[in-house]
N, C-alpha and C positions, 0 to 999 in steps of 0.2 A: 490149395490150388485156386488160382484166380485167372481172369483173362485180362490181357493188356489192351491198349487202344486198338491194336490191329486184330483183336479177337483171338490171339494166340494164347494158349494155356501157359500160365506162369506158375511154376512150382515153388513152394516155400520150403526152405531148409533151415533147421535150427542146429547150430553148432555149439557144443559145450566142450571147451578145451582150455586147460590152464596155460599150456605153452603158446605164447603169442605168435611165434614164427609159424608153427603148424596151423594154428587157428587162422592166421592171415593168408596162408597158402590155400587152405580149404575155402576161404571166402572168395579168393580170386578164381579158383576153379569153378565154384558155384556160379559166380556172376558171369563167367565166360560161357556157361551153359544157359544163361538167361534166367537163372533162379533168383527169387527174392530170398536173400540169405540174412539171417540174424545170428550174431555170434555172442556168446556169453562165456565168461571165465569160469563161472561156478554154476552148478545145477540149482542152487537156491532160487534162481529166478523163476523156476517152475513151481507153481503153487503147491504141488503134491509134497514137496519137501518141507514146507512150512505149515501145512494144514493137512494132517493125515486123513481127515474126514472128507477132504475135497473130492468131488467127483467131476471129471472133465465134462465140458459142455457137450451135450449130445448132438446138437445141430451141426457143429463144424469142428474141425481139428485146428490146433495152433500151427501145425506144420505138416508137410507131406512126407518129409524125410528128416532124420536126425542123425548127427554124427557126434560121438562122444570120445573123450579120452578115457583111459581105464580108471584112473584115480583122481580124486579131488581132495582138497584139504579135509573136508567134512565127511565124505562118504565115497564108496566105490561106485563106478558107473552101473555095475550089475545090481547093486542095492537100489540105486535110483530108478532103474528100469523096473525092478520089482515093485517099487512104490507106484510107478505109473501103471503097471499091470493091475494092481489092486484097485486103483482109482478109476479104471475104465478109460485109460488114455486112448484117444482116437487115432493116433499115428500108428499105422500098421507096424507090428514088431519086425516084420521082414524088411521094413524100410528104416530100420535103426542099425547103425554101424558103430562098433567100438574099435578104435585104433590104439594099438599099444605095441611095445617092443617085446613083451612077454605076457604069457597067460599060464596059470597053473591048470592042472586037470580039472579041479572043481569049477574054476571059472569057465573053462571051455564047455563043461557039461551044463552049467547054469545058462550060458549063452545059447546053447542048442535048445535047452528046455524052453527058453523064452522065445526062441525063433529069430534072434538077432544075428547079424553077420559080424564076424570078428576078423579084423585085418591086422597083419603084423607090419610094424615099422622096421626098416624103411619099406615103403610100399612103392609099387610101380603105378604110375598114373593110369595106365590101362585098367588095372584092377579096380580103381575107383570109378573110372568111366563106365566100366561094365556094370558095377553096382548101381550107378545112377541110371543106366539104361534099364536094368531089371526093375528098379523102383518105378520108373515112368510107365513101364508096361503094366505093372500091377495096378498102378493108379488109374490107367486107362480102362482096365477091366472092371474097376470098382465103380465107374460112372453109372 
């Protein structure tokens, strides 16, 4: 979370999604809300996947919210989030969203245990807007 020139809060969103069309749609929606959005095809851009001993920086977080696809070539989103949990990721887990067309029972339970939101595709834009609103409210309370 940063402030722009007009002193308005600008939230940071990290998107990890292999599918380019969905990733680009999420980028457009985020920018429409005024977010600083960064998109990645694979989670390996997050250091916790390449350095298991990595501990996230305590002073600040890399993003305020995170959206992920369910699967990547090298690992599942829930496994990636598990690595982040162990490393002390500073992005609130309630501000992490996994989007997929299917989930099995074990994945749904693991998502609940981690505290992440899981959204089914195809999704309605209002569902995503509501999630963004909830994230912003949480971030405001954390100040």
